[in-house]
C-alpha angles and dihedrals in degrees: 000000000000129000131169092230131021113201117201111208133032098220119120094282095051093045092046092052092047092052094048090049090049090055090049092051095249111145111232145158130206120217119199128182095207132058119267090246090056092050092050093049096058113115113219142153123303114202115106126195117225091251089057092048090050092051092050090052089046087056088053090240100109105092096103092038090056091050102041106024115110115220117220115205093181145022130207135231116198127195134153083024092293125112125218120195119222112205105225097185095051094052098042104042094261102321120147140178123236128223107223123135122250087229088061092048089053091047092051093049091047090052096052091045093049092046090052091052092237118168114263122160115200123192091029104168131200095013111190130183120215140192099001090160093058137067094257112052120174141183128220129196144158124245118185089342095307121116121234135185128202119193114203148158098237139014124211114203106209096147103113137246095310096040129119096248101077091036088060091064115091111250090236091061098053135063119200131196121195142174122187115203118219095234142048139217122249106205131194127191118200141166093244133119112268113258089224135025090227134049110270125205112195129194109195138163087252093054139267126327131184130199117199139148143219094196139340088280102036124066134192117201133178139191129192112251140170112289091236095046120124129227090227088064089067124069117191090255092052091051094048092047093051094041092052090052090059097053130088108264096254091053093045090054092049096045114125113207133196145147116313120248091195137359126189143156119229125191116223124233142157116218136168130178119201131238107022095206128061114179106298094350121091124186126214137179120351091355086072106023143008127201128191109258090248105113095019095251103139102087092031093055089049089053092050089050088056091050090056094039092052090053090049094049092051091046092051099041102033104027096033089230106157091186091062092086095056089043087057091060094048095049095044095047092051089062094037094059093048090052091046089054093052094046091048092047095048092045093051092045098051103037132074114214107150138036097244105132092193092057091049092051089051089054091050091050090049091049091048091050099048093045095050101037124076089215091052094047091047092052091052094044095048092052096041095054089045132263118263119278 
């Protein structure tokens, strides 16, 4: 088999790239290790930047997003058990973020790809990438015990942090940067009304808490926990009790509780691999970088990677511009590092992970400054809605 582009990974970034390439007439195939049902069951973040929303509409997969997505014109920072709203629209010339679950984004992209009859191979085992430094790369895999080979021009690695794409690159060709945070997030998903109409980030003496939503009837809440904690240590009642203690009083009183749909603990890390292109292999999303979930940049960074990667693929295949691939890495990393900075800054600002009273007072002073200064509010708003592509 031959395709112009082989895409490794059927998460939202891989599916988005495949759909955009379909619309541009670029022949492609998506290979995914898991089943489609597994991919569609994954619970992930749900705040979309406007640039991500625009890309989904450009892929002609935004009908349900337009109908069901909830626009947020503000976000809240809470400290000393008081919440301050930051008007996103006012400080960014009308830009907003949209609450719409990553699971739903993936479902919409799967649907348009399936309806178009595009080639997607689920349960592709033993995927291996070959000859990325030459002019004739190819990918091999097993499907139901039978070996397959796909010759191609380019390979897009959209297969996540643990995927085969980045592991294919020789260690001498890649530089990685990483920060491991000394805490995790315990998250709970429930069919309850959100306690606030905006995302709330809370810095409290008991640790961090986050209020977010998937819809007007489904909430996603988090609390900071020990990095080695276990989900089984937390009953629903224990979570709700601790979560309530970290909210401003008016929110705690209004909190609606209910049975959890899902509970999980996620470690937090920052990670970047440079460059993001190696010969005929380009990396996108978690294959190239990871951000802590603070600031909701993970999916949005992956989408901006796809924006730049799509341009590079068209430049390389249609315009015969060999430099387009290296230009992809430069353009993508410029935005990646700015988002990493914001996620690191917001994580450090809102969490408590040592007993240094001076550091905590500095965080309180920073929170007081950015919530009372137009310049501070604008900095938060510009980064939260997403920097320009």
